[in-house]
PDB file with SEQRES, HELIX, SHEET and CRYST1 records, atoms N, CA, C and O in Angstrom:
SEQRES   1 A   87  MET SER GLN GLN ARG ILE ALA ALA TYR ILE ILE THR CYS          
SEQRES   2 A   87  MET VAL SER ALA MET ILE ILE GLY ALA VAL LEU ILE SER          
SEQRES   3 A   87  ARG ALA ALA HIS ALA GLU ASP GLY TRP CYS ALA GLU TRP          
SEQRES   4 A   87  ALA GLU GLY TYR ALA ALA GLY PHE CYS LEU HIS THR ARG          
SEQRES   5 A   87  GLN CYS TYR ILE ALA PRO LYS VAL CYS PRO ALA PRO GLU          
SEQRES   6 A   87  GLY GLY GLU ILE ASP GLY TYR MET ARG GLY LEU ARG ASP          
SEQRES   7 A   87  GLY LEU GLN ASP ARG ARG ALA ARG ILE                          
HELIX    1 AA1 GLN A    3  PHE A   47  1                                  45    
HELIX    2 AA2 GLY A   71  ARG A   86  1                                  16    
CRYST1    1.000    1.000    1.000  90.00  90.00  90.00 P 1           1          
ATOM      1  N   MET A   1     -38.151  25.120  10.295  1.00  0.00           N  
ATOM      2  CA  MET A   1     -37.285  24.323  11.155  1.00  0.00           C  
ATOM      3  C   MET A   1     -36.794  25.189  12.323  1.00  0.00           C  
ATOM      4  O   MET A   1     -36.503  26.377  12.189  1.00  0.00           O  
ATOM      5  N   SER A   2     -36.724  24.534  13.436  1.00  0.00           N  
ATOM      6  CA  SER A   2     -36.226  25.248  14.607  1.00  0.00           C  
ATOM      7  C   SER A   2     -34.685  25.217  14.597  1.00  0.00           C  
ATOM      8  O   SER A   2     -34.064  24.446  13.866  1.00  0.00           O  
ATOM      9  N   GLN A   3     -34.113  26.060  15.412  1.00  0.00           N  
ATOM     10  CA  GLN A   3     -32.654  26.124  15.482  1.00  0.00           C  
ATOM     11  C   GLN A   3     -32.069  24.819  16.006  1.00  0.00           C  
ATOM     12  O   GLN A   3     -30.981  24.414  15.597  1.00  0.00           O  
ATOM     13  N   GLN A   4     -32.791  24.159  16.915  1.00  0.00           N  
ATOM     14  CA  GLN A   4     -32.304  22.900  17.455  1.00  0.00           C  
ATOM     15  C   GLN A   4     -32.270  21.813  16.370  1.00  0.00           C  
ATOM     16  O   GLN A   4     -31.334  21.016  16.327  1.00  0.00           O  
ATOM     17  N   ARG A   5     -33.269  21.778  15.509  1.00  0.00           N  
ATOM     18  CA  ARG A   5     -33.289  20.798  14.408  1.00  0.00           C  
ATOM     19  C   ARG A   5     -32.192  21.065  13.396  1.00  0.00           C  
ATOM     20  O   ARG A   5     -31.568  20.135  12.884  1.00  0.00           O  
ATOM     21  N   ILE A   6     -31.958  22.332  13.110  1.00  0.00           N  
ATOM     22  CA  ILE A   6     -30.903  22.713  12.185  1.00  0.00           C  
ATOM     23  C   ILE A   6     -29.533  22.300  12.749  1.00  0.00           C  
ATOM     24  O   ILE A   6     -28.696  21.750  12.033  1.00  0.00           O  
ATOM     25  N   ALA A   7     -29.322  22.574  14.037  1.00  0.00           N  
ATOM     26  CA  ALA A   7     -28.069  22.217  14.691  1.00  0.00           C  
ATOM     27  C   ALA A   7     -27.883  20.701  14.692  1.00  0.00           C  
ATOM     28  O   ALA A   7     -26.787  20.207  14.430  1.00  0.00           O  
ATOM     29  N   ALA A   8     -28.967  19.956  14.990  1.00  0.00           N  
ATOM     30  CA  ALA A   8     -28.872  18.491  14.994  1.00  0.00           C  
ATOM     31  C   ALA A   8     -28.556  17.976  13.584  1.00  0.00           C  
ATOM     32  O   ALA A   8     -27.773  17.038  13.431  1.00  0.00           O  
ATOM     33  N   TYR A   9     -29.156  18.580  12.563  1.00  0.00           N  
ATOM     34  CA  TYR A   9     -28.906  18.164  11.190  1.00  0.00           C  
ATOM     35  C   TYR A   9     -27.448  18.420  10.809  1.00  0.00           C  
ATOM     36  O   TYR A   9     -26.809  17.564  10.198  1.00  0.00           O  
ATOM     37  N   ILE A  10     -26.929  19.576  11.160  1.00  0.00           N  
ATOM     38  CA  ILE A  10     -25.546  19.908  10.856  1.00  0.00           C  
ATOM     39  C   ILE A  10     -24.588  18.965  11.572  1.00  0.00           C  
ATOM     40  O   ILE A  10     -23.622  18.492  10.974  1.00  0.00           O  
ATOM     41  N   ILE A  11     -24.841  18.694  12.818  1.00  0.00           N  
ATOM     42  CA  ILE A  11     -23.995  17.772  13.594  1.00  0.00           C  
ATOM     43  C   ILE A  11     -24.045  16.374  12.995  1.00  0.00           C  
ATOM     44  O   ILE A  11     -23.015  15.706  12.897  1.00  0.00           O  
ATOM     45  N   THR A  12     -25.224  15.924  12.596  1.00  0.00           N  
ATOM     46  CA  THR A  12     -25.350  14.603  11.971  1.00  0.00           C  
ATOM     47  C   THR A  12     -24.553  14.545  10.672  1.00  0.00           C  
ATOM     48  O   THR A  12     -23.868  13.556  10.412  1.00  0.00           O  
ATOM     49  N   CYS A  13     -24.633  15.584   9.862  1.00  0.00           N  
ATOM     50  CA  CYS A  13     -23.878  15.624   8.602  1.00  0.00           C  
ATOM     51  C   CYS A  13     -22.383  15.617   8.867  1.00  0.00           C  
ATOM     52  O   CYS A  13     -21.640  14.926   8.170  1.00  0.00           O  
ATOM     53  N   MET A  14     -21.927  16.368   9.857  1.00  0.00           N  
ATOM     54  CA  MET A  14     -20.505  16.412  10.168  1.00  0.00           C  
ATOM     55  C   MET A  14     -19.993  15.089  10.676  1.00  0.00           C  
ATOM     56  O   MET A  14     -18.913  14.654  10.275  1.00  0.00           O  
ATOM     57  N   VAL A  15     -20.740  14.432  11.550  1.00  0.00           N  
ATOM     58  CA  VAL A  15     -20.342  13.131  12.083  1.00  0.00           C  
ATOM     59  C   VAL A  15     -20.300  12.105  10.951  1.00  0.00           C  
ATOM     60  O   VAL A  15     -19.363  11.310  10.870  1.00  0.00           O  
ATOM     61  N   SER A  16     -21.299  12.118  10.085  1.00  0.00           N  
ATOM     62  CA  SER A  16     -21.316  11.212   8.938  1.00  0.00           C  
ATOM     63  C   SER A  16     -20.097  11.403   8.031  1.00  0.00           C  
ATOM     64  O   SER A  16     -19.476  10.436   7.590  1.00  0.00           O  
ATOM     65  N   ALA A  17     -19.770  12.660   7.763  1.00  0.00           N  
ATOM     66  CA  ALA A  17     -18.608  12.972   6.925  1.00  0.00           C  
ATOM     67  C   ALA A  17     -17.317  12.495   7.572  1.00  0.00           C  
ATOM     68  O   ALA A  17     -16.423  12.007   6.881  1.00  0.00           O  
ATOM     69  N   MET A  18     -17.206  12.631   8.905  1.00  0.00           N  
ATOM     70  CA  MET A  18     -16.014  12.171   9.608  1.00  0.00           C  
ATOM     71  C   MET A  18     -15.898  10.657   9.553  1.00  0.00           C  
ATOM     72  O   MET A  18     -14.801  10.126   9.374  1.00  0.00           O  
ATOM     73  N   ILE A  19     -17.007   9.961   9.704  1.00  0.00           N  
ATOM     74  CA  ILE A  19     -16.983   8.490   9.665  1.00  0.00           C  
ATOM     75  C   ILE A  19     -16.579   8.026   8.260  1.00  0.00           C  
ATOM     76  O   ILE A  19     -15.739   7.137   8.117  1.00  0.00           O  
ATOM     77  N   ILE A  20     -17.173   8.622   7.232  1.00  0.00           N  
ATOM     78  CA  ILE A  20     -16.850   8.229   5.853  1.00  0.00           C  
ATOM     79  C   ILE A  20     -15.370   8.535   5.578  1.00  0.00           C  
ATOM     80  O   ILE A  20     -14.676   7.719   4.972  1.00  0.00           O  
ATOM     81  N   GLY A  21     -14.896   9.678   6.008  1.00  0.00           N  
ATOM     82  CA  GLY A  21     -13.485  10.023   5.828  1.00  0.00           C  
ATOM     83  C   GLY A  21     -12.557   9.033   6.513  1.00  0.00           C  
ATOM     84  O   GLY A  21     -11.535   8.645   5.947  1.00  0.00           O  
ATOM     85  N   ALA A  22     -12.903   8.622   7.725  1.00  0.00           N  
ATOM     86  CA  ALA A  22     -12.068   7.664   8.457  1.00  0.00           C  
ATOM     87  C   ALA A  22     -12.025   6.325   7.748  1.00  0.00           C  
ATOM     88  O   ALA A  22     -10.974   5.687   7.677  1.00  0.00           O  
ATOM     89  N   VAL A  23     -13.164   5.898   7.224  1.00  0.00           N  
ATOM     90  CA  VAL A  23     -13.201   4.624   6.486  1.00  0.00           C  
ATOM     91  C   VAL A  23     -12.344   4.697   5.233  1.00  0.00           C  
ATOM     92  O   VAL A  23     -11.604   3.761   4.930  1.00  0.00           O  
ATOM     93  N   LEU A  24     -12.439   5.793   4.510  1.00  0.00           N  
ATOM     94  CA  LEU A  24     -11.648   5.947   3.279  1.00  0.00           C  
ATOM     95  C   LEU A  24     -10.140   6.002   3.578  1.00  0.00           C  
ATOM     96  O   LEU A  24      -9.341   5.406   2.856  1.00  0.00           O  
ATOM     97  N   ILE A  25      -9.766   6.702   4.622  1.00  0.00           N  
ATOM     98  CA  ILE A  25      -8.342   6.769   4.995  1.00  0.00           C  
ATOM     99  C   ILE A  25      -7.855   5.398   5.428  1.00  0.00           C  
ATOM    100  O   ILE A  25      -6.739   5.007   5.083  1.00  0.00           O  
ATOM    101  N   SER A  26      -8.658   4.666   6.169  1.00  0.00           N  
ATOM    102  CA  SER A  26      -8.290   3.324   6.612  1.00  0.00           C  
ATOM    103  C   SER A  26      -8.097   2.396   5.424  1.00  0.00           C  
ATOM    104  O   SER A  26      -7.136   1.627   5.389  1.00  0.00           O  
ATOM    105  N   ARG A  27      -8.998   2.459   4.453  1.00  0.00           N  
ATOM    106  CA  ARG A  27      -8.873   1.603   3.273  1.00  0.00           C  
ATOM    107  C   ARG A  27      -7.614   1.943   2.480  1.00  0.00           C  
ATOM    108  O   ARG A  27      -6.942   1.045   1.972  1.00  0.00           O  
ATOM    109  N   ALA A  28      -7.288   3.232   2.368  1.00  0.00           N  
ATOM    110  CA  ALA A  28      -6.094   3.628   1.647  1.00  0.00           C  
ATOM    111  C   ALA A  28      -4.836   3.123   2.354  1.00  0.00           C  
ATOM    112  O   ALA A  28      -3.891   2.675   1.705  1.00  0.00           O  
ATOM    113  N   ALA A  29      -4.830   3.197   3.673  1.00  0.00           N  
ATOM    114  CA  ALA A  29      -3.680   2.723   4.435  1.00  0.00           C  
ATOM    115  C   ALA A  29      -3.500   1.222   4.276  1.00  0.00           C  
ATOM    116  O   ALA A  29      -2.372   0.754   4.125  1.00  0.00           O  
ATOM    117  N   HIS A  30      -4.577   0.464   4.306  1.00  0.00           N  
ATOM    118  CA  HIS A  30      -4.468  -0.984   4.151  1.00  0.00           C  
ATOM    119  C   HIS A  30      -4.101  -1.368   2.723  1.00  0.00           C  
ATOM    120  O   HIS A  30      -3.429  -2.377   2.510  1.00  0.00           O  
ATOM    121  N   ALA A  31      -4.525  -0.591   1.760  1.00  0.00           N  
ATOM    122  CA  ALA A  31      -4.129  -0.876   0.378  1.00  0.00           C  
ATOM    123  C   ALA A  31      -2.631  -0.724   0.217  1.00  0.00           C  
ATOM    124  O   ALA A  31      -1.995  -1.513  -0.482  1.00  0.00           O  
ATOM    125  N   GLU A  32      -2.062   0.290   0.861  1.00  0.00           N  
ATOM    126  CA  GLU A  32      -0.638   0.502   0.804  1.00  0.00           C  
ATOM    127  C   GLU A  32       0.107  -0.650   1.470  1.00  0.00           C  
ATOM    128  O   GLU A  32       1.127  -1.109   0.957  1.00  0.00           O  
ATOM    129  N   ASP A  33      -0.402  -1.120   2.619  1.00  0.00           N  
ATOM    130  CA  ASP A  33       0.224  -2.271   3.294  1.00  0.00           C  
ATOM    131  C   ASP A  33       0.210  -3.485   2.391  1.00  0.00           C  
ATOM    132  O   ASP A  33       1.202  -4.210   2.321  1.00  0.00           O  
ATOM    133  N   GLY A  34      -0.900  -3.727   1.692  1.00  0.00           N  
ATOM    134  CA  GLY A  34      -0.991  -4.855   0.783  1.00  0.00           C  
ATOM    135  C   GLY A  34       0.002  -4.724  -0.350  1.00  0.00           C  
ATOM    136  O   GLY A  34       0.646  -5.701  -0.732  1.00  0.00           O  
ATOM    137  N   TRP A  35       0.132  -3.518  -0.894  1.00  0.00           N  
ATOM    138  CA  TRP A  35       1.081  -3.283  -1.984  1.00  0.00           C  
ATOM    139  C   TRP A  35       2.503  -3.590  -1.530  1.00  0.00           C  
ATOM    140  O   TRP A  35       3.238  -4.297  -2.220  1.00  0.00           O  
ATOM    141  N   CYS A  36       2.893  -3.061  -0.369  1.00  0.00           N  
ATOM    142  CA  CYS A  36       4.260  -3.256   0.127  1.00  0.00           C  
ATOM    143  C   CYS A  36       4.525  -4.712   0.484  1.00  0.00           C  
ATOM    144  O   CYS A  36       5.624  -5.210   0.236  1.00  0.00           O  
ATOM    145  N   ALA A  37       3.561  -5.398   1.051  1.00  0.00           N  
ATOM    146  CA  ALA A  37       3.761  -6.816   1.367  1.00  0.00           C  
ATOM    147  C   ALA A  37       3.924  -7.634   0.079  1.00  0.00           C  
ATOM    148  O   ALA A  37       4.780  -8.515   0.001  1.00  0.00           O  
ATOM    149  N   GLU A  38       3.100  -7.337  -0.924  1.00  0.00           N  
ATOM    150  CA  GLU A  38       3.231  -8.037  -2.198  1.00  0.00           C  
ATOM    151  C   GLU A  38       4.574  -7.696  -2.855  1.00  0.00           C  
ATOM    152  O   GLU A  38       5.242  -8.572  -3.405  1.00  0.00           O  
ATOM    153  N   TRP A  39       4.960  -6.432  -2.793  1.00  0.00           N  
ATOM    154  CA  TRP A  39       6.235  -6.028  -3.397  1.00  0.00           C  
ATOM    155  C   TRP A  39       7.400  -6.732  -2.715  1.00  0.00           C  
ATOM    156  O   TRP A  39       8.303  -7.217  -3.396  1.00  0.00           O  
ATOM    157  N   ALA A  40       7.401  -6.800  -1.386  1.00  0.00           N  
ATOM    158  CA  ALA A  40       8.502  -7.439  -0.657  1.00  0.00           C  
ATOM    159  C   ALA A  40       8.563  -8.932  -0.986  1.00  0.00           C  
ATOM    160  O   ALA A  40       9.658  -9.481  -1.103  1.00  0.00           O  
ATOM    161  N   GLU A  41       7.443  -9.588  -1.135  1.00  0.00           N  
ATOM    162  CA  GLU A  41       7.444 -11.005  -1.480  1.00  0.00           C  
ATOM    163  C   GLU A  41       7.993 -11.210  -2.902  1.00  0.00           C  
ATOM    164  O   GLU A  41       8.788 -12.121  -3.134  1.00  0.00           O  
ATOM    165  N   GLY A  42       7.576 -10.378  -3.830  1.00  0.00           N  
ATOM    166  CA  GLY A  42       8.072 -10.468  -5.200  1.00  0.00           C  
ATOM    167  C   GLY A  42       9.547 -10.143  -5.286  1.00  0.00           C  
ATOM    168  O   GLY A  42      10.286 -10.792  -6.026  1.00  0.00           O  
ATOM    169  N   TYR A  43       9.986  -9.136  -4.529  1.00  0.00           N  
ATOM    170  CA  TYR A  43      11.391  -8.737  -4.535  1.00  0.00           C  
ATOM    171  C   TYR A  43      12.266  -9.887  -4.036  1.00  0.00           C  
ATOM    172  O   TYR A  43      13.302 -10.190  -4.628  1.00  0.00           O  
ATOM    173  N   ALA A  44      11.843 -10.518  -2.950  1.00  0.00           N  
ATOM    174  CA  ALA A  44      12.622 -11.644  -2.417  1.00  0.00           C  
ATOM    175  C   ALA A  44      12.671 -12.801  -3.404  1.00  0.00           C  
ATOM    176  O   ALA A  44      13.708 -13.447  -3.555  1.00  0.00           O  
ATOM    177  N   ALA A  45      11.557 -13.067  -4.076  1.00  0.00           N  
ATOM    178  CA  ALA A  45      11.511 -14.156  -5.051  1.00  0.00           C  
ATOM    179  C   ALA A  45      12.461 -13.856  -6.222  1.00  0.00           C  
ATOM    180  O   ALA A  45      13.173 -14.746  -6.687  1.00  0.00           O  
ATOM    181  N   GLY A  46      12.469 -12.623  -6.689  1.00  0.00           N  
ATOM    182  CA  GLY A  46      13.335 -12.280  -7.811  1.00  0.00           C  
ATOM    183  C   GLY A  46      14.808 -12.202  -7.422  1.00  0.00           C  
ATOM    184  O   GLY A  46      15.669 -12.666  -8.169  1.00  0.00           O  
ATOM    185  N   PHE A  47      15.100 -11.630  -6.283  1.00  0.00           N  
ATOM    186  CA  PHE A  47      16.474 -11.448  -5.857  1.00  0.00           C  
ATOM    187  C   PHE A  47      17.122 -12.779  -5.496  1.00  0.00           C  
ATOM    188  O   PHE A  47      18.313 -12.971  -5.742  1.00  0.00           O  
ATOM    189  N   CYS A  48      16.363 -13.689  -4.924  1.00  0.00           N  
ATOM    190  CA  CYS A  48      16.913 -14.973  -4.457  1.00  0.00           C  
ATOM    191  C   CYS A  48      16.649 -16.108  -5.435  1.00  0.00           C  
ATOM    192  O   CYS A  48      16.725 -17.274  -5.046  1.00  0.00           O  
ATOM    193  N   LEU A  49      16.344 -15.809  -6.678  1.00  0.00           N  
ATOM    194  CA  LEU A  49      16.047 -16.829  -7.674  1.00  0.00           C  
ATOM    195  C   LEU A  49      17.266 -17.739  -7.868  1.00  0.00           C  
ATOM    196  O   LEU A  49      18.379 -17.258  -8.083  1.00  0.00           O  
ATOM    197  N   HIS A  50      17.044 -19.066  -7.789  1.00  0.00           N  
ATOM    198  CA  HIS A  50      18.079 -20.093  -8.006  1.00  0.00           C  
ATOM    199  C   HIS A  50      19.199 -20.035  -6.981  1.00  0.00           C  
ATOM    200  O   HIS A  50      20.337 -20.359  -7.318  1.00  0.00           O  
ATOM    201  N   THR A  51      18.931 -19.644  -5.765  1.00  0.00           N  
ATOM    202  CA  THR A  51      19.940 -19.664  -4.714  1.00  0.00           C  
ATOM    203  C   THR A  51      19.370 -20.390  -3.500  1.00  0.00           C  
ATOM    204  O   THR A  51      18.166 -20.362  -3.247  1.00  0.00           O  
ATOM    205  N   ARG A  52      20.249 -21.029  -2.770  1.00  0.00           N  
ATOM    206  CA  ARG A  52      19.787 -21.740  -1.571  1.00  0.00           C  
ATOM    207  C   ARG A  52      19.743 -20.820  -0.363  1.00  0.00           C  
ATOM    208  O   ARG A  52      18.790 -20.846   0.417  1.00  0.00           O  
ATOM    209  N   GLN A  53      20.765 -20.019  -0.217  1.00  0.00           N  
ATOM    210  CA  GLN A  53      20.807 -19.065   0.883  1.00  0.00           C  
ATOM    211  C   GLN A  53      20.920 -17.669   0.288  1.00  0.00           C  
ATOM    212  O   GLN A  53      21.694 -17.420  -0.637  1.00  0.00           O  
ATOM    213  N   CYS A  54      20.140 -16.787   0.838  1.00  0.00           N  
ATOM    214  CA  CYS A  54      20.091 -15.461   0.271  1.00  0.00           C  
ATOM    215  C   CYS A  54      19.845 -14.459   1.382  1.00  0.00           C  
ATOM    216  O   CYS A  54      18.971 -14.645   2.229  1.00  0.00           O  
ATOM    217  N   TYR A  55      20.631 -13.393   1.361  1.00  0.00           N  
ATOM    218  CA  TYR A  55      20.424 -12.284   2.309  1.00  0.00           C  
ATOM    219  C   TYR A  55      20.032 -11.064   1.516  1.00  0.00           C  
ATOM    220  O   TYR A  55      20.718 -10.675   0.571  1.00  0.00           O  
ATOM    221  N   ILE A  56      18.928 -10.460   1.903  1.00  0.00           N  
ATOM    222  CA  ILE A  56      18.437  -9.245   1.243  1.00  0.00           C  
ATOM    223  C   ILE A  56      18.536  -8.104   2.215  1.00  0.00           C  
ATOM    224  O   ILE A  56      17.940  -8.142   3.291  1.00  0.00           O  
ATOM    225  N   ALA A  57      19.292  -7.076   1.840  1.00  0.00           N  
ATOM    226  CA  ALA A  57      19.361  -5.878   2.665  1.00  0.00           C  
ATOM    227  C   ALA A  57      18.000  -5.204   2.655  1.00  0.00           C  
ATOM    228  O   ALA A  57      17.335  -5.164   1.619  1.00  0.00           O  
ATOM    229  N   PRO A  58      17.574  -4.669   3.805  1.00  0.00           N  
ATOM    230  CA  PRO A  58      16.274  -4.014   3.840  1.00  0.00           C  
ATOM    231  C   PRO A  58      16.147  -2.899   2.820  1.00  0.00           C  
ATOM    232  O   PRO A  58      17.052  -2.078   2.673  1.00  0.00           O  
ATOM    233  N   LYS A  59      15.058  -2.870   2.136  1.00  0.00           N  
ATOM    234  CA  LYS A  59      14.793  -1.848   1.130  1.00  0.00           C  
ATOM    235  C   LYS A  59      13.449  -1.202   1.426  1.00  0.00           C  
ATOM    236  O   LYS A  59      12.563  -1.809   2.029  1.00  0.00           O  
ATOM    237  N   VAL A  60      13.321   0.032   0.990  1.00  0.00           N  
ATOM    238  CA  VAL A  60      12.070   0.773   1.163  1.00  0.00           C  
ATOM    239  C   VAL A  60      11.123   0.430   0.009  1.00  0.00           C  
ATOM    240  O   VAL A  60      11.509   0.429  -1.160  1.00  0.00           O  
ATOM    241  N   CYS A  61       9.922   0.151   0.362  1.00  0.00           N  
ATOM    242  CA  CYS A  61       8.891  -0.192  -0.634  1.00  0.00           C  
ATOM    243  C   CYS A  61       8.602   1.036  -1.491  1.00  0.00           C  
ATOM    244  O   CYS A  61       8.291   2.098  -0.953  1.00  0.00           O  
ATOM    245  N   PRO A  62       8.701   0.909  -2.823  1.00  0.00           N  
ATOM    246  CA  PRO A  62       8.385   2.071  -3.686  1.00  0.00           C  
ATOM    247  C   PRO A  62       6.887   2.265  -3.802  1.00  0.00           C  
ATOM    248  O   PRO A  62       6.109   1.333  -3.601  1.00  0.00           O  
ATOM    249  N   ALA A  63       6.497   3.463  -4.124  1.00  0.00           N  
ATOM    250  CA  ALA A  63       5.088   3.765  -4.341  1.00  0.00           C  
ATOM    251  C   ALA A  63       4.674   3.270  -5.725  1.00  0.00           C  
ATOM    252  O   ALA A  63       5.480   3.300  -6.655  1.00  0.00           O  
ATOM    253  N   PRO A  64       3.438   2.819  -5.873  1.00  0.00           N  
ATOM    254  CA  PRO A  64       2.974   2.393  -7.188  1.00  0.00           C  
ATOM    255  C   PRO A  64       3.065   3.551  -8.202  1.00  0.00           C  
ATOM    256  O   PRO A  64       2.781   4.703  -7.873  1.00  0.00           O  
ATOM    257  N   GLU A  65       3.457   3.225  -9.411  1.00  0.00           N  
ATOM    258  CA  GLU A  65       3.575   4.248 -10.447  1.00  0.00           C  
ATOM    259  C   GLU A  65       2.608   3.973 -11.580  1.00  0.00           C  
ATOM    260  O   GLU A  65       2.395   2.819 -11.952  1.00  0.00           O  
ATOM    261  N   GLY A  66       2.040   4.987 -12.112  1.00  0.00           N  
ATOM    262  CA  GLY A  66       1.224   4.872 -13.328  1.00  0.00           C  
ATOM    263  C   GLY A  66       0.081   3.875 -13.239  1.00  0.00           C  
ATOM    264  O   GLY A  66      -0.174   3.164 -14.211  1.00  0.00           O  
ATOM    265  N   GLY A  67      -0.600   3.795 -12.142  1.00  0.00           N  
ATOM    266  CA  GLY A  67      -1.742   2.907 -11.998  1.00  0.00           C  
ATOM    267  C   GLY A  67      -1.384   1.452 -11.783  1.00  0.00           C  
ATOM    268  O   GLY A  67      -2.217   0.579 -12.026  1.00  0.00           O  
ATOM    269  N   GLU A  68      -0.161   1.158 -11.333  1.00  0.00           N  
ATOM    270  CA  GLU A  68       0.213  -0.234 -11.049  1.00  0.00           C  
ATOM    271  C   GLU A  68      -0.663  -0.776  -9.933  1.00  0.00           C  
ATOM    272  O   GLU A  68      -0.914  -0.089  -8.943  1.00  0.00           O  
ATOM    273  N   ILE A  69      -1.121  -1.989 -10.093  1.00  0.00           N  
ATOM    274  CA  ILE A  69      -1.954  -2.593  -9.060  1.00  0.00           C  
ATOM    275  C   ILE A  69      -1.356  -3.871  -8.495  1.00  0.00           C  
ATOM    276  O   ILE A  69      -1.801  -4.355  -7.455  1.00  0.00           O  
ATOM    277  N   ASP A  70      -0.344  -4.427  -9.177  1.00  0.00           N  
ATOM    278  CA  ASP A  70       0.236  -5.680  -8.719  1.00  0.00           C  
ATOM    279  C   ASP A  70       1.622  -5.457  -8.144  1.00  0.00           C  
ATOM    280  O   ASP A  70       2.604  -5.352  -8.880  1.00  0.00           O  
ATOM    281  N   GLY A  71       1.692  -5.388  -6.838  1.00  0.00           N  
ATOM    282  CA  GLY A  71       2.959  -5.167  -6.182  1.00  0.00           C  
ATOM    283  C   GLY A  71       3.939  -6.302  -6.328  1.00  0.00           C  
ATOM    284  O   GLY A  71       5.151  -6.087  -6.343  1.00  0.00           O  
ATOM    285  N   TYR A  72       3.418  -7.517  -6.437  1.00  0.00           N  
ATOM    286  CA  TYR A  72       4.310  -8.693  -6.565  1.00  0.00           C  
ATOM    287  C   TYR A  72       5.130  -8.618  -7.854  1.00  0.00           C  
ATOM    288  O   TYR A  72       6.342  -8.829  -7.829  1.00  0.00           O  
ATOM    289  N   MET A  73       4.485  -8.321  -8.968  1.00  0.00           N  
ATOM    290  CA  MET A  73       5.203  -8.276 -10.243  1.00  0.00           C  
ATOM    291  C   MET A  73       6.232  -7.134 -10.252  1.00  0.00           C  
ATOM    292  O   MET A  73       7.328  -7.295 -10.789  1.00  0.00           O  
ATOM    293  N   ARG A  74       5.890  -6.007  -9.673  1.00  0.00           N  
ATOM    294  CA  ARG A  74       6.863  -4.913  -9.598  1.00  0.00           C  
ATOM    295  C   ARG A  74       8.041  -5.314  -8.726  1.00  0.00           C  
ATOM    296  O   ARG A  74       9.191  -5.030  -9.063  1.00  0.00           O  
ATOM    297  N   GLY A  75       7.762  -5.977  -7.602  1.00  0.00           N  
ATOM    298  CA  GLY A  75       8.842  -6.444  -6.731  1.00  0.00           C  
ATOM    299  C   GLY A  75       9.721  -7.491  -7.396  1.00  0.00           C  
ATOM    300  O   GLY A  75      10.943  -7.472  -7.245  1.00  0.00           O  
ATOM    301  N   LEU A  76       9.101  -8.396  -8.127  1.00  0.00           N  
ATOM    302  CA  LEU A  76       9.837  -9.414  -8.852  1.00  0.00           C  
ATOM    303  C   LEU A  76      10.794  -8.791  -9.848  1.00  0.00           C  
ATOM    304  O   LEU A  76      11.961  -9.172  -9.930  1.00  0.00           O  
ATOM    305  N   ARG A  77      10.289  -7.829 -10.603  1.00  0.00           N  
ATOM    306  CA  ARG A  77      11.110  -7.115 -11.596  1.00  0.00           C  
ATOM    307  C   ARG A  77      12.278  -6.364 -10.908  1.00  0.00           C  
ATOM    308  O   ARG A  77      13.422  -6.425 -11.360  1.00  0.00           O  
ATOM    309  N   ASP A  78      11.959  -5.658  -9.809  1.00  0.00           N  
ATOM    310  CA  ASP A  78      12.991  -4.926  -9.087  1.00  0.00           C  
ATOM    311  C   ASP A  78      14.046  -5.876  -8.507  1.00  0.00           C  
ATOM    312  O   ASP A  78      15.242  -5.592  -8.576  1.00  0.00           O  
ATOM    313  N   GLY A  79      13.610  -6.982  -7.948  1.00  0.00           N  
ATOM    314  CA  GLY A  79      14.538  -7.959  -7.380  1.00  0.00           C  
ATOM    315  C   GLY A  79      15.452  -8.569  -8.416  1.00  0.00           C  
ATOM    316  O   GLY A  79      16.648  -8.730  -8.173  1.00  0.00           O  
ATOM    317  N   LEU A  80      14.895  -8.917  -9.586  1.00  0.00           N  
ATOM    318  CA  LEU A  80      15.724  -9.450 -10.660  1.00  0.00           C  
ATOM    319  C   LEU A  80      16.759  -8.428 -11.140  1.00  0.00           C  
ATOM    320  O   LEU A  80      17.911  -8.775 -11.398  1.00  0.00           O  
ATOM    321  N   GLN A  81      16.340  -7.180 -11.253  1.00  0.00           N  
ATOM    322  CA  GLN A  81      17.284  -6.137 -11.689  1.00  0.00           C  
ATOM    323  C   GLN A  81      18.414  -5.957 -10.679  1.00  0.00           C  
ATOM    324  O   GLN A  81      19.578  -5.845 -11.063  1.00  0.00           O  
ATOM    325  N   ASP A  82      18.079  -5.927  -9.394  1.00  0.00           N  
ATOM    326  CA  ASP A  82      19.113  -5.752  -8.366  1.00  0.00           C  
ATOM    327  C   ASP A  82      20.029  -6.969  -8.305  1.00  0.00           C  
ATOM    328  O   ASP A  82      21.225  -6.824  -8.053  1.00  0.00           O  
ATOM    329  N   ARG A  83      19.498  -8.152  -8.528  1.00  0.00           N  
ATOM    330  CA  ARG A  83      20.320  -9.377  -8.532  1.00  0.00           C  
ATOM    331  C   ARG A  83      21.313  -9.331  -9.684  1.00  0.00           C  
ATOM    332  O   ARG A  83      22.487  -9.666  -9.523  1.00  0.00           O  
ATOM    333  N   ARG A  84      20.825  -8.911 -10.855  1.00  0.00           N  
ATOM    334  CA  ARG A  84      21.728  -8.823 -12.020  1.00  0.00           C  
ATOM    335  C   ARG A  84      22.823  -7.785 -11.797  1.00  0.00           C  
ATOM    336  O   ARG A  84      23.966  -7.972 -12.212  1.00  0.00           O  
ATOM    337  N   ALA A  85      22.458  -6.697 -11.139  1.00  0.00           N  
ATOM    338  CA  ALA A  85      23.442  -5.647 -10.864  1.00  0.00           C  
ATOM    339  C   ALA A  85      24.487  -6.113  -9.863  1.00  0.00           C  
ATOM    340  O   ALA A  85      25.626  -5.649  -9.895  1.00  0.00           O  
ATOM    341  N   ARG A  86      24.114  -7.021  -8.980  1.00  0.00           N  
ATOM    342  CA  ARG A  86      25.038  -7.522  -7.949  1.00  0.00           C  
ATOM    343  C   ARG A  86      26.036  -8.521  -8.521  1.00  0.00           C  
ATOM    344  O   ARG A  86      27.183  -8.591  -8.079  1.00  0.00           O  
ATOM    345  N   ILE A  87      25.594  -9.280  -9.496  1.00  0.00           N  
ATOM    346  CA  ILE A  87      26.444 -10.347 -10.077  1.00  0.00           C  
ATOM    347  C   ILE A  87      27.460  -9.805 -11.000  1.00  0.00           C  
ATOM    348  O   ILE A  87      28.247 -10.564 -11.566  1.00  0.00           O  
TER     349      ILE A  87                                                      
END                                                                             
């Protein structure tokens, strides 16, 4: 192989690795957005259960723990706990 072919091969490998890395990072970022959106929806449902008007102070979305995949159920549980603590 000539030096030009080796250089082209290395550049192609590096570009491919960068593209794959960007796709993986993008997927991870969108997964987090989905988790937080589901969590916020569940939190509101749990916190405002059986009320007509409800104000929820802004809260920070927690990170998934121990392989949790359903943000809604975690949010529902957190919202119910916070509602009980408020009453």
